[in-house]
N, C-alpha and C positions, 0 to 999 in steps of 0.2 A: 118681242118686236115688233111694234106699229106698223104698217104696212100701208101703203098708198095701192090704189088700184086702177086701173088704167085702161081707158076703154080708146079706139078711134085709131086710126092710122091706115096703111095700105099701101096700093100702088094708084099713082093718080098719074096722068099726063103734065109735061109743064103748060104752067097759066093755072090749072085746076087748081081746088081747095079743098082744105079737109079741117075736121074739128076734132082737137084730142079733147076725151077728157079724164080727170082726176078727182076721184073721191076717196074719201075714208069709213069705216063701219064704227073704228074703234075711238075716234077722238074729235073733236071739233077744227075744222081746217079754218074758222076764223081765226083761231089765237096761235096762228103760224103765219109767218112770211112762206109763199108757195113758188117755187119757181121750174121753172124746167129749162132743162138742159140736151143736147145731143151730143151725139158721137159717130162718126163717121168712121168704117176701118181705117186703120194707121193714122185717125188723128185723136189730136187731146180731146178732152169734152170742153164743148162752150155753150157756157151760160147765155141762152138768148132771149128770154123773159125771167120776170118775178113781180109780186104782187106782196107789198106788205102787210103785216097782220094788222086786222083793226081797222087801220084809215085809207087802207085799198091804194096807195100812191104804186103806182106802177113804174116801170123801167124795162128798158130796151138794148137788146145787143145792137149797134150799129148797122149791122150785116143785115138785121129782120124789121127796122122800122119802118113803118109804112104797110107792112103786109102782114104780120103778127098781130094777133089781140090779145091780150089776155083778161078774163074775167072770173068773177065767182058768184056764185050762185047760194048764198048761206041756204038759204032752205033746202035745198038738194044738197049741203056739205059736199060742193064740186068746185071744180075749179076749172073754165075750158083754156083751150089755148086755138084759137082759130086761126087757121095758115092760109092766105088768099096769093093768089099770082106764084104757085109754086116753081121753082126753077131746079135744074139738075143738082147744083150743089147743096140743095136745101135735105138732099138726101140723106139719114142717117139714123141712127135708134133713137128716138127721145123719151127722156125719162122727166117725169113730176118728182118734186121735192119737196120737205116740210122743214122749216128750223121755226121753231119755239121764238115767239115774239121776235120774229124776224123783222125788221125795222128798214128804214132808209138806206143805212149806211150797208147792214146787210144784202139788200137786193141791188144797193149799188156795186157795190164787189161783187154779187153775185154773176152778173152780166160783163164784168169790164176785166174781172184777172180770174178766178177759180170758184165754181161752185163749190158751195159749202152745204152740209144738211143733215138734219139728225133722223130723217126717215126718209125712204124714197119708193118709186113704184118699181112694180117689173119690165118694167121699160116697152115699148112698142115701135115697129119700126114701119117708116117712110121712104117708099120708093119714088122717085120724078123720073119717067120715063117715057119716051112716046112708042 
């Protein structure tokens, strides 16, 4: 089972920022659509962002547009999720995921309906509190 490795997260005050990282040692992320979803206690998974394979088209959930930025560094085989202007409602466990050859159709569905994926990371907790 191939796995993604996440880093980042933690406790931050409202209005603060965090950067989450997602990497892999056993496969090249550029061939995968990479998404981030979050899950708060008692709530459904919410796809928040997705970047397509190869052409790097980007999709965001409406709830995070303007505050979250997804990016890919192929040289480091890493995808980042920059989270700014954090709100208490952003508190959740965040997971990065990978879908082979994930395209615009895939990413659109990821952020609007339900995230689907082939591989996933171990998750990282983000807590926004004063």
